[in-house]
MDTraj code that builds the backbone (N, CA, C; nanometers):
import mdtraj as md
import numpy as np

residues = "MET ALA LYS ALA THR LEU THR ILE SER SER LYS ASN TYR SER SER TRP SER LEU ARG GLY TRP LEU LEU ALA LYS PHE SER GLY LEU GLN PHE GLU GLU ILE VAL VAL ALA PRO GLU ASP PRO SER ALA ARG ALA GLU ILE LEU LEU LEU SER PRO THR ILE LEU VAL PRO CYS LEU ARG HIS GLU GLY ALA THR ILE TRP ASP THR LEU ALA ILE GLY GLU TYR LEU ASN GLU ILE MET PRO GLN ALA GLN LEU LEU PRO ALA ASP ARG ILE GLU ARG ALA HIS CYS ARG SER ILE CYS GLY GLU ILE HIS SER GLY PHE ALA THR LEU ARG ALA SER LEU PRO VAL ASN LEU LYS GLY HIS PHE PRO GLY PHE LYS ILE TRP THR ARG ALA GLN ALA ASP ILE ASP ARG VAL CYS ILE ILE TRP ASN GLU CYS LEU GLU LYS SER GLY GLY PRO TYR LEU PHE GLY ALA GLN ARG THR MET ALA ASP ALA MET TYR ALA PRO VAL VAL THR ARG PHE ARG THR TYR ASP VAL LYS LEU PRO PRO PRO LEU GLU ALA TYR ALA GLU VAL ILE MET SER MET PRO GLU MET VAL GLU TRP ILE ALA ALA ALA LYS ALA GLU PRO ALA GLU ILE GLU GLU LEU GLU VAL GLU TYR".split()
xyz = np.array([
    [0.4137, -2.5051, 1.0945],
    [0.3520, -2.4625, 0.9692],
    [0.2505, -2.3527, 0.9982],
    [0.2610, -2.2430, 0.9236],
    [0.1672, -2.1328, 0.9432],
    [0.0271, -2.1755, 0.9038],
    [-0.0710, -2.1270, 0.9787],
    [-0.2094, -2.1592, 0.9478],
    [-0.2617, -2.0787, 0.8300],
    [-0.1920, -1.9707, 0.7945],
    [-0.2370, -1.8828, 0.6866],
    [-0.1302, -1.8726, 0.5791],
    [-0.1744, -1.8495, 0.4564],
    [-0.0825, -1.8185, 0.3477],
    [-0.1265, -1.6885, 0.2831],
    [-0.0298, -1.6109, 0.2350],
    [-0.0584, -1.4873, 0.1632],
    [0.0157, -1.4931, 0.0309],
    [-0.0602, -1.4970, -0.0770],
    [-0.0015, -1.4977, -0.2105],
    [0.0178, -1.3538, -0.2560],
    [0.1404, -1.3225, -0.2963],
    [0.1740, -1.1879, -0.3427],
    [0.2513, -1.1984, -0.4729],
    [0.2661, -1.0836, -0.5401],
    [0.3513, -1.0811, -0.6587],
    [0.4737, -0.9943, -0.6288],
    [0.5276, -0.9264, -0.7272],
    [0.6542, -0.8556, -0.7115],
    [0.6545, -0.7567, -0.5954],
    [0.7573, -0.7655, -0.5129],
    [0.7711, -0.6688, -0.4039],
    [0.8209, -0.5339, -0.4553],
    [0.8849, -0.5334, -0.5697],
    [0.9319, -0.4071, -0.6249],
    [0.8205, -0.3273, -0.6911],
    [0.7253, -0.3938, -0.7528],
    [0.6278, -0.3248, -0.8368],
    [0.4829, -0.3298, -0.7870],
    [0.4477, -0.4247, -0.7055],
    [0.3063, -0.4476, -0.6760],
    [0.2593, -0.3710, -0.5520],
    [0.1818, -0.2647, -0.5758],
    [0.1287, -0.1865, -0.4639],
    [0.0265, -0.2664, -0.3840],
    [-0.0538, -0.3483, -0.4529],
    [-0.1567, -0.4245, -0.3824],
    [-0.0956, -0.5327, -0.2951],
    [0.0114, -0.5948, -0.3436],
    [0.0799, -0.6945, -0.2603],
    [0.1344, -0.6308, -0.1335],
    [0.1922, -0.5113, -0.1467],
    [0.2451, -0.4419, -0.0294],
    [0.1333, -0.4117, 0.0700],
    [0.0198, -0.3654, 0.0207],
    [-0.0920, -0.3348, 0.1108],
    [-0.1371, -0.4595, 0.1883],
    [-0.1599, -0.5672, 0.1161],
    [-0.2055, -0.6893, 0.1823],
    [-0.1050, -0.7430, 0.2818],
    [0.0214, -0.7366, 0.2446],
    [0.1289, -0.7863, 0.3320],
    [0.1389, -0.7022, 0.4583],
    [0.1306, -0.5700, 0.4435],
    [0.1355, -0.4840, 0.5613],
    [0.0152, -0.5079, 0.6527],
    [-0.1014, -0.5244, 0.5946],
    [-0.2194, -0.5525, 0.6756],
    [-0.2003, -0.6796, 0.7574],
    [-0.1479, -0.7835, 0.6934],
    [-0.1241, -0.9087, 0.7650],
    [-0.0192, -0.8907, 0.8747],
    [0.0857, -0.8161, 0.8436],
    [0.1896, -0.7903, 0.9434],
    [0.1348, -0.7083, 1.0603],
    [0.0599, -0.6027, 1.0289],
    [0.0038, -0.5190, 1.1346],
    [-0.0882, -0.5998, 1.2260],
    [-0.1589, -0.6948, 1.1672],
    [-0.2573, -0.7710, 1.2443],
    [-0.1928, -0.8672, 1.3430],
    [-0.0697, -0.9085, 1.3137],
    [-0.0034, -1.0076, 1.3970],
    [-0.0320, -1.1510, 1.3560],
    [-0.1074, -1.1702, 1.2483],
    [-0.1359, -1.3057, 1.2011],
    [-0.0088, -1.3713, 1.1486],
    [0.0164, -1.4942, 1.1894],
    [0.1295, -1.5693, 1.1367],
    [0.0918, -1.6245, 1.0003],
    [0.1743, -1.5978, 0.9006],
    [0.1413, -1.6443, 0.7666],
    [0.2669, -1.6809, 0.6888],
    [0.2461, -1.7629, 0.5888],
    [0.3527, -1.8026, 0.4973],
    [0.3334, -1.7278, 0.3657],
    [0.4414, -1.6717, 0.3132],
    [0.4347, -1.6020, 0.1844],
    [0.4426, -1.7002, 0.0688],
    [0.3583, -1.6791, -0.0297],
    [0.3688, -1.7490, -0.1581],
    [0.3869, -1.6412, -0.2636],
    [0.4998, -1.6411, -0.3319],
    [0.5324, -1.5342, -0.4255],
    [0.5137, -1.5818, -0.5689],
    [0.4334, -1.5066, -0.6436],
    [0.4137, -1.5325, -0.7858],
    [0.5114, -1.4438, -0.8623],
    [0.5928, -1.5012, -0.9479],
    [0.6948, -1.4266, -1.0202],
    [0.6320, -1.3199, -1.1095],
    [0.6987, -1.2043, -1.1256],
    [0.6450, -1.0989, -1.2119],
    [0.6235, -1.1433, -1.3564],
    [0.6963, -1.2495, -1.3980],
    [0.6798, -1.2982, -1.5352],
    [0.5476, -1.3705, -1.5558],
    [0.4826, -1.4102, -1.4463],
    [0.3534, -1.4772, -1.4576],
    [0.2539, -1.3828, -1.5246],
    [0.1792, -1.4296, -1.6276],
    [0.0889, -1.3407, -1.7014],
    [-0.0120, -1.2685, -1.6138],
    [-0.0689, -1.3372, -1.5155],
    [-0.1683, -1.2732, -1.4302],
    [-0.1042, -1.1671, -1.3416],
    [0.0193, -1.1938, -1.2952],
    [0.0894, -1.0963, -1.2124],
    [0.1229, -0.9717, -1.2925],
    [0.1703, -0.9909, -1.4167],
    [0.2025, -0.8757, -1.5017],
    [0.0784, -0.7931, -1.5314],
    [-0.0327, -0.8612, -1.5548],
    [-0.1574, -0.7895, -1.5844],
    [-0.1988, -0.7027, -1.4671],
    [-0.1798, -0.7567, -1.3460],
    [-0.2146, -0.6802, -1.2257],
    [-0.1214, -0.5614, -1.2078],
    [0.0079, -0.5837, -1.2212],
    [0.1057, -0.4789, -1.1972],
    [0.0951, -0.3681, -1.3015],
    [0.0706, -0.4043, -1.4271],
    [0.0627, -0.3066, -1.5351],
    [-0.0770, -0.2494, -1.5545],
    [-0.1679, -0.2781, -1.4619],
    [-0.3041, -0.2239, -1.4654],
    [-0.3796, -0.2674, -1.5900],
    [-0.3512, -0.3881, -1.6359],
    [-0.4164, -0.4391, -1.7566],
    [-0.5318, -0.5328, -1.7259],
    [-0.5510, -0.5619, -1.5993],
    [-0.6552, -0.6567, -1.5607],
    [-0.7662, -0.5846, -1.4854],
    [-0.8931, -0.6129, -1.5206],
    [-1.0038, -0.5489, -1.4488],
    [-1.0239, -0.6051, -1.3091],
    [-0.9657, -0.7186, -1.2802],
    [-0.9768, -0.7783, -1.1477],
    [-0.8376, -0.7982, -1.0898],
    [-0.8269, -0.7840, -0.9604],
    [-0.6998, -0.8000, -0.8916],
    [-0.7137, -0.9171, -0.7956],
    [-0.6458, -1.0261, -0.8261],
    [-0.6573, -1.1474, -0.7463],
    [-0.5357, -1.1688, -0.6567],
    [-0.4436, -1.0744, -0.6559],
    [-0.3261, -1.0770, -0.5693],
    [-0.3218, -0.9415, -0.4984],
    [-0.3061, -0.9398, -0.3683],
    [-0.2766, -1.0512, -0.2788],
    [-0.3995, -1.1370, -0.2501],
    [-0.3724, -1.2578, -0.2048],
    [-0.4793, -1.3506, -0.1690],
    [-0.4432, -1.4169, -0.0362],
    [-0.5293, -1.3977, 0.0618],
    [-0.5085, -1.4567, 0.1945],
    [-0.5944, -1.5811, 0.2082],
    [-0.5312, -1.6898, 0.2513],
    [-0.6040, -1.8130, 0.2830],
    [-0.5810, -1.8455, 0.4293],
    [-0.6928, -1.8635, 0.5017],
    [-0.6819, -1.8836, 0.6459],
    [-0.7989, -1.9673, 0.6949],
    [-0.7683, -2.0863, 0.7436],
    [-0.8673, -2.1744, 0.8063],
    [-0.9949, -2.1870, 0.7230],
    [-0.9757, -2.2168, 0.5951],
    [-1.0884, -2.2414, 0.5055],
    [-1.1393, -2.1195, 0.4316],
    [-1.0995, -2.0004, 0.4738],
    [-1.1427, -1.8768, 0.4074],
    [-1.0400, -1.8364, 0.3019],
    [-1.0888, -1.7876, 0.1887],
    [-1.0033, -1.7336, 0.0832],
    [-1.0483, -1.5909, 0.0560],
    [-0.9575, -1.4953, 0.0725],
    [-0.9904, -1.3535, 0.0579],
    [-0.8880, -1.2910, -0.0360],
    [-0.9349, -1.2314, -0.1463],
    [-0.8411, -1.1812, -0.2462],
    [-0.8547, -1.0317, -0.2740],
    [-0.9489, -0.9639, -0.2167],
    [-0.9585, -0.8190, -0.2325],
    [-0.8912, -0.7535, -0.1126],
    [-0.8119, -0.6487, -0.1364],
    [-0.7310, -0.5931, -0.0284],
    [-0.8156, -0.5365, 0.0849],
    [-0.9202, -0.4639, 0.0515],
    [-1.0074, -0.4132, 0.1576],
    [-1.0732, -0.5274, 0.2339],
    [-1.1140, -0.6302, 0.1603],
    [-1.1750, -0.7462, 0.2265],
    [-1.0745, -0.8148, 0.3185],
    [-0.9470, -0.8191, 0.2763],
    [-0.8430, -0.8764, 0.3617],
    [-0.8317, -0.7950, 0.4911],
    [-0.8318, -0.6625, 0.4782],
    [-0.8237, -0.5782, 0.5962],
    [-0.9408, -0.5982, 0.6900],
    [-1.0615, -0.6055, 0.6340],
    [-1.1805, -0.6254, 0.7164],
    [-1.1776, -0.7630, 0.7836],
    [-1.1331, -0.8638, 0.7092],
    [-1.1257, -0.9990, 0.7653],
    [-1.0249, -1.0038, 0.8801],
    [-0.9090, -0.9427, 0.8588],
    [-0.8064, -0.9427, 0.9633],
    [-0.8536, -0.8648, 1.0863],
    [-0.9268, -0.7571, 1.0646],
    [-0.9807, -0.6819, 1.1777],
    [-1.0803, -0.7666, 1.2568],
    [-1.1512, -0.8527, 1.1856],
    [-1.2501, -0.9394, 1.2505],
    [-1.1845, -1.0489, 1.3328],
    [-1.0799, -1.1121, 1.2765],
    [-1.0206, -1.2263, 1.3461],
    [-0.9098, -1.1865, 1.4431],
    [-0.8546, -1.0649, 1.4243],
    [-0.7465, -1.0166, 1.5114],
    [-0.7848, -0.8784, 1.5655],
    [-0.8943, -0.8690, 1.6391],
    [-0.9427, -0.7374, 1.6816],
    [-0.8460, -0.6612, 1.7705],
    [-0.7588, -0.7344, 1.8393],
    [-0.6643, -0.6686, 1.9282],
    [-0.5656, -0.5800, 1.8525],
    [-0.5480, -0.6046, 1.7233],
    [-0.4557, -0.5246, 1.6422],
    [-0.5132, -0.3876, 1.6087],
    [-0.6447, -0.3733, 1.6178],
    [-0.7127, -0.2457, 1.5923],
    [-0.6775, -0.1880, 1.4547],
    [-0.6929, -0.2713, 1.3526],
    [-0.6704, -0.2226, 1.2168],
    [-0.7707, -0.1139, 1.1797],
    [-0.8851, -0.1140, 1.2439],
    [-0.9814, -0.0052, 1.2322],
    [-0.9935, 0.0622, 1.3687],
    [-1.0057, 0.1965, 1.3707],
    [-1.0147, 0.2669, 1.4989],
    [-1.1341, 0.2204, 1.5825],
    [-1.1205, 0.2313, 1.7140],
    [-1.2277, 0.1889, 1.8044],
    [-1.3465, 0.2839, 1.8000],
    [-1.3192, 0.4125, 1.7779],
    [-1.4260, 0.5119, 1.7745],
    [-1.5084, 0.4994, 1.6467],
    [-1.6410, 0.5042, 1.6605],
    [-1.7304, 0.4844, 1.5458],
    [-1.7057, 0.5862, 1.4343],
    [-1.6912, 0.7128, 1.4690],
    [-1.6741, 0.8173, 1.3684],
    [-1.5382, 0.8050, 1.3003],
    [-1.4336, 0.7798, 1.3786],
    [-1.3006, 0.7603, 1.3201],
    [-1.2974, 0.6355, 1.2333],
    [-1.3686, 0.5314, 1.2768],
    [-1.3739, 0.4074, 1.1983],
    [-1.4404, 0.4324, 1.0623],
    [-1.5453, 0.5122, 1.0618],
    [-1.6121, 0.5463, 0.9363],
    [-1.5190, 0.6270, 0.8461],
    [-1.4452, 0.7196, 0.9063],
    [-1.3497, 0.8005, 0.8291],
    [-1.2401, 0.7121, 0.7704],
    [-1.1875, 0.6216, 0.8519],
    [-1.0828, 0.5299, 0.8064],
    [-1.1317, 0.4462, 0.6893],
    [-1.2502, 0.3904, 0.7011],
    [-1.3057, 0.3098, 0.5926],
    [-1.3231, 0.3937, 0.4657],
    [-1.3631, 0.5185, 0.4820],
    [-1.3879, 0.6040, 0.3663],
    [-1.2597, 0.6353, 0.2897],
    [-1.1519, 0.6705, 0.3616],
    [-1.0293, 0.7040, 0.2897],
    [-0.9615, 0.5790, 0.2345],
    [-0.9830, 0.4643, 0.2995],
    [-0.9318, 0.3386, 0.2437],
    [-1.0074, 0.3043, 0.1151],
    [-1.1384, 0.3238, 0.1163],
    [-1.2167, 0.2997, -0.0030],
    [-1.1780, 0.3925, -0.1158],
    [-1.1442, 0.5168, -0.0821],
    [-1.1062, 0.6134, -0.1851],
    [-0.9772, 0.5726, -0.2554],
    [-0.8762, 0.5298, -0.1794],
    [-0.7508, 0.4881, -0.2436],
    [-0.7687, 0.3546, -0.3145],
    [-0.8599, 0.2728, -0.2671],
    [-0.8854, 0.1417, -0.3276],
    [-0.9471, 0.1555, -0.4666],
    [-1.0373, 0.2510, -0.4837],
    [-1.1121, 0.2591, -0.6095],
    [-1.0780, 0.3800, -0.6958],
    [-0.9996, 0.4734, -0.6427],
    [-0.9719, 0.5966, -0.7159],
    [-0.8257, 0.6144, -0.7515],
    [-0.7897, 0.7393, -0.7815],
    [-0.6516, 0.7791, -0.8102],
    [-0.5920, 0.7030, -0.9291],
    [-0.6732, 0.6825, -1.0323],
    [-0.6275, 0.6042, -1.1483],
    [-0.5095, 0.6703, -1.2180],
    [-0.5111, 0.8034, -1.2296],
    [-0.4017, 0.8718, -1.2994],
    [-0.2719, 0.8622, -1.2203],
    [-0.2826, 0.8727, -1.0894],
    [-0.1636, 0.8571, -1.0049],
    [-0.1039, 0.7189, -1.0232],
    [-0.1883, 0.6171, -1.0237],
    [-0.1394, 0.4802, -1.0422],
    [-0.0680, 0.4638, -1.1759],
    [-0.1306, 0.5176, -1.2819],
    [-0.0777, 0.4960, -1.4163],
    [0.0490, 0.5763, -1.4437],
    [0.0559, 0.6985, -1.3926],
    [0.1689, 0.7853, -1.4282],
    [0.2844, 0.7777, -1.3293],
    [0.2586, 0.7300, -1.2065],
    [0.3652, 0.7115, -1.1082],
    [0.3587, 0.5685, -1.0548],
    [0.3878, 0.4696, -1.1374],
    [0.3786, 0.3305, -1.0918],
    [0.4813, 0.3008, -0.9826],
    [0.4444, 0.2092, -0.8943],
    [0.5366, 0.1699, -0.7874],
    [0.6613, 0.1065, -0.8474],
    [0.7765, 0.1536, -0.8036],
    [0.9053, 0.0990, -0.8474],
    [1.0056, 0.1324, -0.7366],
    [1.0211, 0.0417, -0.6421],
    [1.1021, 0.0700, -0.5242],
    [1.2515, 0.0769, -0.5549],
    [1.2935, 0.0147, -0.6637],
    [1.4343, 0.0229, -0.7020],
    [1.4652, 0.1481, -0.7826],
    [1.3607, 0.2143, -0.8315],
    [1.3805, 0.3307, -0.9161],
    [1.3863, 0.4604, -0.8373],
    [1.4505, 0.5607, -0.8952],
    [1.4492, 0.6965, -0.8406],
    [1.4633, 0.7924, -0.9573],
    [1.3648, 0.8810, -0.9716],
    [1.3598, 0.9700, -1.0866],
    [1.3459, 1.1151, -1.0405],
    [1.4559, 1.1763, -0.9960],
    [1.4492, 1.3165, -0.9518],
    [1.4106, 1.4071, -1.0684],
    [1.3296, 1.5083, -1.0381],
    [1.2862, 1.5998, -1.1424],
    [1.1812, 1.5428, -1.2346],
    [1.1186, 1.4334, -1.1938],
    [1.0173, 1.3685, -1.2770],
    [0.9020, 1.4663, -1.3048],
    [0.8599, 1.4750, -1.4306],
    [0.7524, 1.5672, -1.4688],
    [0.6173, 1.5059, -1.4315],
    [0.5434, 1.5755, -1.3492],
    [0.4132, 1.5275, -1.3033],
    [0.3037, 1.5836, -1.3926],
    [0.2215, 1.4966, -1.4494],
    [0.1090, 1.5407, -1.5308],
    [0.0100, 1.6168, -1.4435],
    [-0.0639, 1.7072, -1.5061],
    [-0.1607, 1.7893, -1.4324],
    [-0.2637, 1.7039, -1.3605],
    [-0.3168, 1.6017, -1.4285],
    [-0.4181, 1.5173, -1.3658],
    [-0.3586, 1.4364, -1.2511],
    [-0.2339, 1.3948, -1.2648],
    [-0.1687, 1.3235, -1.1550],
    [-0.1462, 1.4171, -1.0374],
    [-0.1156, 1.5438, -1.0655],
    [-0.0967, 1.6407, -0.9582],
    [-0.2251, 1.6593, -0.8787],
    [-0.3380, 1.6542, -0.9479],
    [-0.4665, 1.6645, -0.8774],
    [-0.4842, 1.5484, -0.7802],
    [-0.4421, 1.4287, -0.8209],
    [-0.4473, 1.3132, -0.7311],
    [-0.3528, 1.3323, -0.6127],
    [-0.2334, 1.3825, -0.6403],
    [-0.1363, 1.4077, -0.5332],
    [-0.1933, 1.5079, -0.4338],
    [-0.2547, 1.6131, -0.4857],
    [-0.3134, 1.7151, -0.3983],
    [-0.4228, 1.6551, -0.3101],
    [-0.5023, 1.5649, -0.3668],
    [-0.6090, 1.5027, -0.2882],
    [-0.5504, 1.4144, -0.1780],
    [-0.4458, 1.3407, -0.2084],
    [-0.3795, 1.2595, -0.1052],
    [-0.3298, 1.3493, 0.0076],
    [-0.2703, 1.4625, -0.0280],
    [-0.2187, 1.5540, 0.0741],
    [-0.3308, 1.6074, 0.1623],
    [-0.4466, 1.6356, 0.1029],
    [-0.5610, 1.6812, 0.1816],
    [-0.6035, 1.5724, 0.2809],
    [-0.6116, 1.4491, 0.2330],
    [-0.6507, 1.3372, 0.3194],
    [-0.5532, 1.3232, 0.4360],
    [-0.4240, 1.3219, 0.4052],
    [-0.3236, 1.3067, 0.5103],
    [-0.3292, 1.4227, 0.6095],
    [-0.3407, 1.5455, 0.5578],
    [-0.3457, 1.6624, 0.6455],
    [-0.4630, 1.6553, 0.7424],
    [-0.5805, 1.6227, 0.6881],
    [-0.7000, 1.6149, 0.7723],
    [-0.6828, 1.5126, 0.8839],
    [-0.6304, 1.3966, 0.8474],
    [-0.6117, 1.2908, 0.9464],
    [-0.5088, 1.3295, 1.0519],
    [-0.3943, 1.3795, 1.0086],
    [-0.2853, 1.4093, 1.1017],
    [-0.3182, 1.5272, 1.1917],
    [-0.3875, 1.6278, 1.1377],
    [-0.4258, 1.7420, 1.2217],
    [-0.5245, 1.6995, 1.3298],
    [-0.6137, 1.6090, 1.2952],
    [-0.7134, 1.5639, 1.3926],
    [-0.6545, 1.4671, 1.4945],
    [-0.5694, 1.3747, 1.4467],
    [-0.5184, 1.2689, 1.5351],
    [-0.3919, 1.3082, 1.6094],
    [-0.3145, 1.4004, 1.5521],
    [-0.1858, 1.4360, 1.6111],
    [-0.0726, 1.3445, 1.5698],
    [-0.1025, 1.2433, 1.4852],
    [0.0003, 1.1530, 1.4360],
    [0.0524, 1.0596, 1.5448],
    [0.1615, 0.9885, 1.5202],
    [0.2423, 0.9943, 1.3986],
    [0.1793, 0.9224, 1.2789],
    [0.0781, 0.8355, 1.3077],
    [0.0079, 0.7659, 1.1992],
    [-0.1214, 0.8407, 1.1693],
    [-0.1905, 0.8016, 1.0657],
    [-0.3066, 0.8781, 1.0208],
    [-0.4152, 0.8892, 1.1276],
    [-0.4292, 0.7852, 1.2104],
    [-0.5300, 0.7896, 1.3154],
    [-0.4686, 0.7861, 1.4549],
    [-0.3497, 0.8434, 1.4657],
    [-0.2874, 0.8568, 1.5969],
    [-0.1713, 0.7625, 1.6198],
    [-0.1614, 0.7136, 1.7422],
    [-0.0467, 0.6313, 1.7811],
    [-0.0533, 0.4904, 1.7244],
    [-0.1734, 0.4454, 1.6855],
    [-0.1930, 0.3077, 1.6388],
    [-0.1930, 0.3012, 1.4868],
    [-0.1187, 0.2089, 1.4317],
    [-0.1230, 0.1876, 1.2867],
    [-0.2559, 0.1217, 1.2502],
    [-0.3153, 0.1699, 1.1431],
    [-0.4448, 0.1179, 1.1015],
    [-0.4408, 0.0742, 0.9561],
    [-0.5558, 0.0276, 0.9102],
    [-0.5700, -0.0107, 0.7705],
    [-0.5314, 0.1039, 0.6775],
    [-0.5608, 0.2273, 0.7179],
    [-0.5310, 0.3427, 0.6330],
    [-0.3827, 0.3562, 0.6057],
    [-0.2992, 0.3341, 0.7053],
    [-0.1545, 0.3459, 0.6849],
    [-0.1039, 0.2391, 0.5886],
    [-0.1602, 0.1202, 0.5957],
    [-0.1221, 0.0152, 0.5010],
    [-0.1679, 0.0501, 0.3598],
    [-0.2874, 0.1061, 0.3473],
    [-0.3417, 0.1368, 0.2158],
    [-0.2669, 0.2508, 0.1486],
    [-0.2166, 0.3458, 0.2265],
    [-0.1466, 0.4612, 0.1675],
    [0.0050, 0.4442, 0.1628],
    [0.0579, 0.3366, 0.2202],
    [0.2034, 0.3156, 0.2175],
    [0.2606, 0.3125, 0.0761],
    [0.1963, 0.2452, -0.0218],
    [0.2526, 0.2488, -0.1570],
    [0.2553, 0.3886, -0.2178],
    [0.1636, 0.4754, -0.1752],
    [0.1654, 0.6133, -0.2230],
    [0.2901, 0.6844, -0.1701],
    [0.3256, 0.6569, -0.0457],
    [0.4483, 0.7131, 0.0102],
    [0.5680, 0.6715, -0.0754],
    [0.5737, 0.5450, -0.1136],
    [0.6877, 0.5000, -0.1954],
    [0.6861, 0.5667, -0.3321],
    [0.5691, 0.5869, -0.3887],
    [0.5607, 0.6584, -0.5168],
    [0.6195, 0.7994, -0.5036],
    [0.5836, 0.8680, -0.3974],
    [0.6332, 1.0036, -0.3783],
    [0.7848, 1.0052, -0.3659],
    [0.8413, 0.9042, -0.3025],
    [0.9872, 0.8966, -0.2906],
    [1.0512, 0.8633, -0.4256],
    [0.9937, 0.7692, -0.4966],
    [1.0512, 0.7276, -0.6249],
    [1.0539, 0.8420, -0.7250],
    [0.9465, 0.9209, -0.7281],
    [0.9334, 1.0247, -0.8301],
    [0.9594, 1.1650, -0.7759],
    [1.0216, 1.1726, -0.6590],
    [1.0713, 1.2991, -0.6057],
    [0.9594, 1.4019, -0.5870],
    [0.8451, 1.3559, -0.5369],
    [0.7328, 1.4462, -0.5100],
    [0.7607, 1.5209, -0.3799],
    [0.7595, 1.6528, -0.3872],
    [0.7883, 1.7345, -0.2691],
    [0.6631, 1.7468, -0.1829],
    [0.6826, 1.7319, -0.0520],
    [0.5727, 1.7394, 0.0430],
    [0.6018, 1.8462, 0.1480],
    [0.4977, 1.9098, 0.2022],
    [0.5191, 2.0025, 0.3141],
    [0.5719, 1.9270, 0.4351],
    [0.6415, 1.9957, 0.5259],
    [0.7094, 1.9266, 0.6379],
    [0.6243, 1.8280, 0.7162],
    [0.4992, 1.8603, 0.7543],
    [0.4229, 1.7612, 0.8318],
    [0.3970, 1.6320, 0.7546],
    [0.3754, 1.6437, 0.6244],
    [0.3487, 1.5244, 0.5441],
    [0.4779, 1.4496, 0.5132],
    [0.5868, 1.5221, 0.4980],
    [0.7164, 1.4569, 0.4806],
    [0.7525, 1.3784, 0.6069],
    [0.7180, 1.4342, 0.7227],
    [0.7436, 1.3632, 0.8484],
    [0.6617, 1.2350, 0.8546],
    [0.5361, 1.2407, 0.8091],
    [0.4534, 1.1197, 0.8062],
    [0.5140, 1.0172, 0.7101],
    [0.5568, 1.0642, 0.5931],
    [0.6174, 0.9729, 0.4951],
    [0.7400, 0.9044, 0.5537],
    [0.8188, 0.9788, 0.6306],
    [0.9383, 0.9216, 0.6919],
    [0.9010, 0.8175, 0.7961],
    [0.7946, 0.8422, 0.8718],
    [0.7465, 0.7436, 0.9699],
    [0.7099, 0.6133, 0.8997],
    [0.6386, 0.6231, 0.7889],
    [0.5978, 0.5031, 0.7150],
    [0.7192, 0.4302, 0.6582],
    [0.8105, 0.5038, 0.5977],
    [0.9271, 0.4398, 0.5364],
    [1.0204, 0.3786, 0.6405],
    [1.0141, 0.4274, 0.7638],
    [1.1030, 0.3775, 0.8691],
    [1.0460, 0.2586, 0.9456],
    [0.9196, 0.2232, 0.9207],
    [0.8624, 0.1081, 0.9898],
    [0.9457, -0.0166, 0.9594],
    [0.9703, -0.1023, 1.0575],
    [1.0491, -0.2237, 1.0316],
    [0.9921, -0.3075, 0.9178],
    [0.8606, -0.3129, 0.9078],
    [0.7985, -0.3908, 0.8005],
    [0.8326, -0.3326, 0.6633],
    [0.8327, -0.1993, 0.6530],
    [0.8673, -0.1370, 0.5249],
    [1.0146, -0.1576, 0.4920],
    [1.0991, -0.1469, 0.5922],
    [1.2419, -0.1700, 0.5710],
    [1.2641, -0.3119, 0.5187],
    [1.1944, -0.4076, 0.5789],
    [1.2067, -0.5474, 0.5353],
    [1.1568, -0.5648, 0.3921],
    [1.0409, -0.5076, 0.3611],
    [0.9824, -0.5212, 0.2273],
    [1.0729, -0.4589, 0.1212],
    [1.1231, -0.3393, 0.1474],
    [1.2048, -0.2678, 0.0489],
    [1.3355, -0.3415, 0.0241],
    [1.3954, -0.3965, 0.1285],
    [1.5187, -0.4739, 0.1094],
    [1.4937, -0.5931, 0.0188],
    [1.3803, -0.6610, 0.0378],
    [1.3463, -0.7746, -0.0485],
    [1.3168, -0.7280, -0.1904],
    [1.2515, -0.6131, -0.2036],
    [1.2206, -0.5599, -0.3364],
    [1.3483, -0.5301, -0.4136],
    [1.4451, -0.4713, -0.3468],
    [1.5693, -0.4353, -0.4150],
    [1.6528, -0.5576, -0.4506],
    [1.6247, -0.6691, -0.3849],
    [1.6974, -0.7924, -0.4147],
    [1.6331, -0.8718, -0.5282],
    [1.5160, -0.8305, -0.5719],
    [1.4494, -0.9022, -0.6813],
    [1.5301, -0.8887, -0.8099],
    [1.5567, -1.0008, -0.8777],
    [1.6350, -0.9928, -1.0009],
    [1.5525, -0.9467, -1.1208],
    [1.4240, -0.9739, -1.1178],
    [1.3406, -0.9472, -1.2356],
    [1.3084, -0.7990, -1.2483],
    [1.2994, -0.7539, -1.3745],
    [1.2571, -0.6181, -1.4023],
    [1.1452, -0.6218, -1.5051],
    [1.0538, -0.5277, -1.4932],
    [0.9471, -0.5131, -1.5919],
    [0.9824, -0.3903, -1.6751],
    [1.0185, -0.4131, -1.7994],
    [1.0746, -0.3077, -1.8834],
    [0.9827, -0.1868, -1.8937],
    [0.8527, -0.2112, -1.9004],
    [0.7577, -0.1014, -1.9177],
    [0.7612, -0.0024, -1.8017],
    [0.8087, -0.0472, -1.6851],
    [0.8097, 0.0379, -1.5666],
    [0.9487, 0.0921, -1.5364],
    [1.0428, 0.0686, -1.6261],
    [1.1780, 0.1149, -1.6055],
    [1.2134, 0.2330, -1.6954],
    [1.1158, 0.2858, -1.7665],
    [1.1401, 0.3948, -1.8603],
    [1.1041, 0.5279, -1.7957],
    [1.1912, 0.6253, -1.8081],
    [1.1596, 0.7591, -1.7601],
    [1.0741, 0.8274, -1.8632],
    [0.9510, 0.8608, -1.8245],
    [0.8605, 0.9249, -1.9203],
    [0.7814, 1.0327, -1.8512],
])
top = md.Topology()
chain = top.add_chain()
for i, resn in enumerate(residues, 1):
    res = top.add_residue(resn, chain, resSeq=i)
    for name in ("N", "CA", "C"):
        top.add_atom(name, md.element.get_by_symbol(name[0]), res)
traj = md.Trajectory(xyz[None], top)
């Protein structure tokens, strides 16, 4: 029996569930998944951005309950330091925390206009001007990190909290046919090719449930 449990919602639609799950996988912590169906009112509220609080994913481990994604990452870094979810260097660690905080609390227009939908593909999707500004900011963040670290991940050879936090953005760009310059497209391909992402996407595509509001081309 796993000592930890991770409660998640839809693998097809929930960006926060993907972040928490990747963080747990990157850390090496053994955990059991508990999946809340998308039809659950609280899960729908989270996925459709209708709830001011996000209680999924939720990690329970040896008496601790952690339900905020950044808090999950910090907790996992504390208990599984060998995984190096945060860079060892003080300055890089501060940078990593900053860009994770930015995606955690910002990019509202990107979230609303390009919702995660791993089963969907919308070539030629019209990007709103405000969403394009969010996309441009993500590209700046990725460029700065990759130019400094040399890749293949945002902070070099080691996967960190930042790669988990930005992975759902990579899927958004694929779903809505967002064109990226070659270095950023190469990074996106690295993320999509990770075994953990391959596993998650296969499970997402096998989900029978659909949320009608996220299946409309608009």
